[in-house]
N, C-alpha and C positions, 0 to 999 in steps of 0.2 A: 190383597197381600202387598206390602210395601215395595217388594222387588218388581212386581208386575206394574205398579204405578210408575216406577223409575224407568222401566223398559219401554212402556208405552210412550212416555215423554221423549225418551231417546229416539224411538222410531219416528215419532212425529217430527222431531228436529231434523233427523237425517232426511226424511222425505222432503222437508222444506229446502234443505241444502241441495238435494239432488234435483228436485223438480221445481225449484223456485222459479216463479214467473212463467211456468209452462202452461198453466191453465187459466191465466188471467185474460180477460177480454181485451183484445186490441193492445196488448202490451208487448214491447220488444225486449228480448233479453239483452242485457248490456254486453256489447261485443268484447271478445278477447283481443289481445294485442294483434293476433293474426287477422282479425276481422275488421280492423279500423278503417280499411279502405272500401268497405261495402257501402253502397248507396241506398238511400231510402226515398227515392224521388217519386215513387208511386204509392197510391193509397190502397190499403187493405183495412177492412173494418170487421169488428165482431169476431176476431180471431179467438178460437178456443181449442187449444192443443191438449189432448189428454195426457196425463203423466206417464201412461204406458200403453203400448199397442202390442197385440199378439198377432203374429202372422203365420200363415201356413200355405200349402199349395192352393193356387187359384183364389187367394183371398184378396179382397179389395181393401185399401186403406181409405178411411174417411177423415178429412180435415175440415173443421168448421170454420167459416169465415165468408166474407163478402168482398167482391172487387177482383176476384181472380179472373184471368183471361185464358182462353184456350191454348195460346202459345206459351204460357208460363211453364217453366221447368221447375219442379220441386226437388231440391237437393237435400239429401240426408247426409250430413257430414259427421263421422264418428268423433265423439268428444275427445277420445284418447289419441286421435290422429295416427293410429297404428294401421288403419285400413283405408282404402280409397273411398272417396265420397260416392254416393249412389244417386244418379239423376233419374227421376221418374216423370213421365209425361202425364198430363191430365187426361183421364179417360172421359169423365163426365163432369160438367158444371151443374151443381144443384142449386136450389134456391137459397140454401144456407151453408154451402160449402162445396167441396169437390170430392170425386172418387179417383183413386189412383190404383193402378195395378201394382201388386207387390213385386218383390224381386227375390230370387233365390240367393242373391249376393249378400243379403243382410246377415250380420252376425249379432249375437246377443250383446247389447250394450246401450250406452247413452248416445243419442244423436242430436246435433243441432239441425234445425229445419230452416232452410232458406228458400226464398222464391226468387228465381232469376227471370228477368224480363228485359230482353235486349242486352244492353251493356250494364244494366243496373241489377242489383240484388238486394234483398232485404231479409234479415233473420226474423222469423216470426215465433220462435220458441224452441224448446227442446223436449225430448221424450225418451223413454226407454223402449227399445225394441226387443221382443223375445219371439224366437221361432218356436212354435208349438205344434204338437201332433194334430190337435183339433181346436182351432181358435173359436169355434162356434158353439162351445158348450154353453147351454143356457144357464143363467144365474138362478139360484134358489134362495129363498128368503133366509137370511141369517147365515148363509154359507159364505165365508170370506176367502177361502182357498179352494180351488178346483183344478182339475187337470186330468191327464191321461197317463196310464202306465202301459207301455206298448213294446212290442218286439216284432221285427220283420214286417212292419207295416200293419200290424193288427193289435187291437187293444187286448189286454190280459185281464181276465176276470179273477176276483177273489184275492187280489194282492193287497196286503196291509200297508196303509199309509198313515203317518202320524205327525203331529206338530209337537210332540213331547208332552201333550196334555190329553188331547182327544185322539182316538184311534178309530179308523174306518177301513172299509174294504172297497175295492173297485167293483163296479157292476159288470154285466156281461159284455159291455163294450169297452171295458178298461177305464171307465170314468169314475172319479172319486170326488167327493165334496167333504170339506171340513168346516165346522162352525168354530173357527179359531179366533181367540183374542190376540193371537200373534205375540204373546208374551215371551216366548222363547226366541223368536226371531228367525225360525227356520221350519222347514217341513222335510220329512225324510221318508223313504220307502224301505220297508222291511223286505229286502231282496228275497224272492221266493227260491226254493230249492230248484236246482238245475237251470239257474240263470245267473248271469253276472251283470254288473252295471256297465254301460257302454262308456260314459264319460269318465274315464279313468285318468287321474292325475298322477302320472308316473306309476307307482305301485300302491297308491292310496285310493281305494274305491270312493268316488264322490257320490254317495247315496243320498245326498241332502241338497237342498237349495236354501239359500238365505232369502228372507222376505224383505222387500224394499218399499212397500206402500204402508199407509196408515192402516189401523185395524178396522176402519170402516170400508176400505176399498177392497174390491175383489181382485185376487191375483190368480193367474194360471201358472202352475208349476208341474211340468211333465217329468217323467222318468222313462228313459229308453233302456231296455234290457236286451241282452243277447242270450239265446238258448245255449246251454252247455251242460253236458252230463257231469255232475260233480257228486254223484252218490258215493263213488269210491274216491275219498279225498283224505288228505292229511292236514292237520292244523298244528303249527308250532306255537306253543305257549311261551312267550318271551317276557320275562319279568325283570324289572329294575335295571335299566341300562345306565342310568345316572350319567349321561354324557354331559360334560362340563368343560372340556378342554383343560384337563388337569390330570395329574398322576399318570401321564402317558396314556390316557384313556382312549383317545381317538386311534392311536396306533394299535393298541390291543384290540379295540373293537373291530377295526378293519382287517387286521392280519390274523386275528383269532376268531372271533365270533362270525364275522361276515364270510370269511373263507370256509369255515366249518359248516355253517348252515347252507351255504350255496352248494357245497358238495352233496349235502343231504337232499336238497331240493332237486338237483340234477339227477341223482340216483332214483328218487321216488318218481319223478316225471318220466324217466325211462321205463318205469314199470307201469305206466299208464294212469298214474294217480294225479289228481288235481291237488295243488299244494297252496296253502294260505298261511299267513302269519297272524298272530293275535297277541299284541303286547298286553302287559298287565300293569301298566302304570310306572311312574317315576322314569319317564323317558329322558328327562333332563334333571337339573338340580337348581331349584329356585334361588338358593343362596349365591349362585355364581352367574345368574342370568346377566346381570349388568356389569359386574366386575370383569367377567371373561367374555362378555358379548356372545354368550351361547344360550339361545332361546329356542322356541319351537321351530322357526324357519331353519335353523341350523340342524335340528334333529331331523327334519324332513329331508334335508340334503343327505344326511348320513344313512337313514333307513332306506333311502332309494337304492342303496347298493345291494339290498337283499332282493333276490330274483323271484319274488312272489308277491301277490297282493297282500297288503298288511292292513288289518283292522286294529284300531287303537283304543286303549283304556286310559283315562286320566288318573294320575297319582297325586299324592299330596305335594310332591316337589314339582308338579307341572302347573302350578298356579303362579300368578304374577305377584312377586313379593312386595311390590309397591302398593298393593290393593288390600284393604281390610274388609272385604265383602266376598262371601263364598261364590255367589253367582258371577259377579263382575270380574273377580280374579281369574275365572276360567275362560274369559274371552280370548286371550291369545291362543289357547288350545283350540277353541271353536274356530277361530279364523284360519288356523292351519290345518285342522284335522276334522272339524265338524262337531256334531253333538257329543256331549259327554255321556249320554245314555241313549241306547237305541237297540234294535234287534235286526237280525237277518237270518237267512236259512242257507245251509249248504247241504245238498242232497236231502236226506230225511231228518237232518238234525237242526233243531232250532237253537240259535245263539242269542244270548241276551247280554248286553254290555251295561254295566251300572257304574255310577260314581258314588262311592261310599266314603268320600272325604268331605267333611264340612270345614272349609279353610277359614280360620279365624284371623290369624295374622295381626294381632293387636299391635297398635303403634305404627302401622304402615301408612304411608302417604307418598305422594309423588316425590321420587328421589330418595325416599327413606324406606329401607327394608324393615318390616315388622318382626315380631317374634317367631313367625312362621308356624305357630301352633295350630292344631286342628283337632276335630273330633272324628271318630269313626262312626258314621251313621249314614243312613239313606234318607233323603228328604221325603216329606209327605207327598210332594208333587211327583217324585219318581215312583214311590210306592203305588200311588193311584194309577200312574201310567202303566206300571208293570202289571197290575191286576187286569187292566184292560187288554194289554198285549197277550197275556196268558189265556184270556178268554177266546182268542182267535185260533188256538191250537188244541188238539185232542190230548187226552191224558196219557196215551201210549206213545206220544212224540218224545223222543229223547231230547233233553235240554242240556246245553252247556251255558253256564252263567260265568261271566268274567268280570271281576272287579279288582280293585287294588288292595285295600286293607283286608287282612284275613277276617273271615266271619267268626271262626273259632280260634281260641288260643291253642298253643301246641299241646298235644297229648303227653301224658306222663308214661313212664315205663309200665304202669299198671294197665294202660289201654282203656281207661274209663273215658266217657264222653267229657271233653273239656268244656269250660265256660265259653260264653260268647265274647268276642273281642269288640264287635260293634254294638252300640247301645240298643239297636232295634233288630238284633239277630233273630229273636223269636218271631217277630212279626214277619220278617222275610221268609223264614222257614215255613211258616203257616201257609204262605201263598203257593208253595210247591207240594203241599200234602197230597193232592189228587194225582200227581204225576208218577209214572212208574220208574223213571230213571233220570236223575238230575246230578250233574257234576258241576261243582263250583270251583273255578280256577282263580287263585289269588296269588299275590306277591307280597311286597312290603317288608317281610321279615328277613329276606335273603337266605332263608333256610328251606329245607325240604321237610314236609310232613303231610300225612293224610289223615282225615277225620271222617270215618264212616258213621253217619248218624243212625242208619238202619240199612236195609238192603235196597233202598231207593235213592237216598241222598248221600253224597260224599263230597267233602271238600279236599282239594289238592293244592296245598300251599307250595309254591314253586321257588326254588333257590334262584339267585340272581345271575343274570348274564354278566354283571359287573363283579360278581362274587363279593369280596370284601372291598367294595367301592374302588376296584381296580388297584388296590394297594400292593398285593403280594406279587403281581407281575410288573410293578413299577421298577424303574431302573434303580439298582442297588438293593433290591429286596430279594425275595426267595426264588424268583424266576419260575414261579408256578401260578396257578389261578385257582384259588380255593376260597370257598364261602365260610361264614362263621360256624357252620355246623360240620365242617369238613367235607361237604359235598364239593366236587369240582364245579366251578362256574359252568352254567349250562342252561338248558331249556327243555321244555316238555315236548314230546312227540305224541300227537293224538291221531290214531289211525281209525278212520271211519269207513266202514263198508256197509252200505245200506243203513240199518239201524243198529249195527253191531259196533261197539266201541272198545278199543284197546289203547293203552297208554304206556309210556315209559319216559325215563329221564335220560337226556343225552348230554354227556360231559364234553365241553369244548376241547378239541384236540385229541380226543380218545375215540376208539371204536364204540359203537352202540352197546357192545357186550360188557363194557366196563361199568359194573353196577355196585361194587363194594371195594373196601380197602381193609386189609388185615394188618394189625400191629402185633409184633412180638414185644410184649410189655417188659420183658427182661432187658430189652435194648432201649427202652424209652425212659430217659432220665434227663430232665431239663434243668440245667444249671447255668449260673451266670458265667462261669469260666468258658463253657462251651458255646453258648448262644448269645452272650452280650459282652464280648471281649473289649469292645470300644466304648462301653458305657462308663459314666462316672460312678463313683460309689453310691451317689443318691439314687441312680436308676438301677444299679446292680442289686440294691437291697429290695427292689420291687419285683424281682424275678419270682420268688415263691408265690407272691400274690397273683401274678398273671400266669403262672405255670400250673396252678391248682394242684391236683393230686399228683401230677407228674413231676413236681419238684422233689418228691421223695422216691428214692430208688425202690424198684419193685422186682424182686427175684422169685416170684411165686409161680413162675411158668404159666402165666396167664396170657391169653390172646384176646385182643379187642377187635371186633368187627364193626365197621361203619357201613351200613347198608342204606344208602340215601333214598332209594325208591320204595322202601319197605312200607307195606300195610299189613293188617292182620291176616290176610289171605296168603302171605308169603310163608315159605318154610325154610328153615336153616338146619343143615346137618353138618357136623364136624366129627371126623373119625381120626383116631390115632392108633396105628397098627391094627386096623380093622375093628377097633373098639369105639363105639359111639360115645362122645363126650356130651355132658349136659350143657345145653346152651341157655344162658340166662339173659333176658332183656334187661338193660340197665340204662340209666341216664348218665351221660358223660360229655365232657368237652372232647374235641378232637385234637390229639397231640400235634399232628402236622400243621393244623391251623395255628396252634399256639406259637410254634417256632417261626412260622411263615409270616405272621403279622405281629402278634404281641411282642415277641422277643426282638424282632427286627425294629420295632418302634423304640423299645427300650435301648437298643444298641446305638441309636442316634440321639439318645437322651431326650426322648419324648414318650409320654404315656400313650397307650392305645386309646384311640377315640371310640372305637367300636368294640363292643363286648363279644367274646367268644360265646357261642350258644351251647347251653347245656341241653343236649338233644336226646330223645328216647329212641332214635333208630340205631341204637348201639347194642351190641351183644358181646357177652364175655364167656369164654370157656377156660378151663384149667387143664393143662396137659400134665403128664406124669414126669416129664423130664424137660430139660432146656434145649435138647438137640433133636427131638423127634420131629418127623414130618407129619403134617396134618393135611388131610383131604377135606377141603371146604366146598360145600355144595349149597347154593342158594337158588331157590325156585320161586319165580314170581307167580302171581295169581293166574296168569295165562299159560303156565306150564313151561315157560322158558327157563333154562337152567344155566347158571353161571358158576364156574368152577375156579378154584385155585389150589394147586398143590403147594403148600406153604413149607418150604425148607427152612428149618430153624437151626441156628439163630438167623433172624431176618433183620437186615440193617434198617435203621431209622434215619432217613435223610430227607432233604427238601424235594428230591426228585422221585421219591418212592411212590409205588402204586398201591 
């Protein structure tokens, strides 16, 4: 595959840059500015420094070369100069080199190696030092990556490790081997249930290691875990943040979303639950990466304000807009957050992260943003990896799949199974046929809907944290936070207890029981005079186009319900004077969204950029009069009941519930 060839050449080049001159016989690395005063007044011959050394408890280091003397001091100086140099005495002089006792002061990194003799010193090379659990794992033919998965000083058996192509498990001693061509440039552990990763970077689990040697060299990569009971846990599904330092987004993010979710985290943790976050892509906005200087490192800084570990999914807007290559455009994401597809386990639930964006970006080159177009598909490489990952779990293991672009299009009011949005949706679904419970979490659309394929597989498309790209809460707009389907901006709450799964949608700034909005359509009439008083005639004339059916006055005593968490196992009951009214599922735009975004754009003489969603989680009833009180009862699939006593007439306003 062409990408693999490019990556192999890239890794060889990087290896030469990092380890250049380190394994050449009797060759001294060119000194840096700080090293110019070193002396080379004594002879050493046949020096052969390996590009990398792995150290552990009571491990000896071997350096090849001749001419060493017993009183020589071997100094390992960190290349980044952030840590003090480490001086080691020679333990034994061999016929072709020396033995050194290791030191627990070593930190993983690149070191210059110098020999000090009296008042003179000489640099003899540089190498990479890595502290590992077991540096004495024997090599195996064809295996280019090996290592240990361990916790509390013991190796862990049957833990899945992968390089994104091959999948293996650790043996009874916690040791794994991979016959890797290193084309992805990394290796990762599928964290087992009831463990967490130790080397946590803020709130981002670092479950992966980048590879730094050529594909012929054997590397040791370890994973240290810590035991923790997370069978009773909650995962927040967080879709479409679109952080770009525009439309007052950072203020809304910090004072809206972050405050809201941290209150939920604190409450859940006080109940003894482990809490995690799972983003669903479009963490940033590629079109503003360079103009607003807001890229993946800036996202990392912002998401660190959430008080829980966060696993991440890549979205189409998280690719480098200067790159017209799907794999290479993802490198900024990988550098900040790790692999774009991987798996992990929490308690008894298996989680799978996929990248279903093929980023095309025609016309892009260094300094020039391309068209940022993309396909919705999963690469063959991912599909092959996914099949191998699924072979490691049993059919009765509940699965959560997270990816960005929706697998299915939105359902209609008829409730029939919609078509696939991604080109290889049928192939993906076939991989899950043998499993008893699979939930697919997606974003991308900024709206809420659910697609049950059968009683085993269900997609949950989740409305955006940014709602309508942070517009309605922007200064001078509606002072609310509403998505294109009328859902309040929010996130999913997935409550896992053992293998039992429950879910709900949480609106930012509202209590968890806020699950629907009721409109008195007698009061909903969107006109230019009322909602676009500052617009020019050119834009006032566009009001009927963007107000849809609500541009016409409706005095039919109808009530419209928007139930954003709806799926076919929900029930809706509306009574008027103890008489049940017929509830009809319909497709409709949400009138509050229309005035909060579309009309506000027209009012400043700009057409709406983002279309209002014609959504099917809408329901309509007809009352007998304009002033009767309606009792509305909505029951979700888990038996939770949400009520509203709707006193009519009910006002229509930007702040309505």
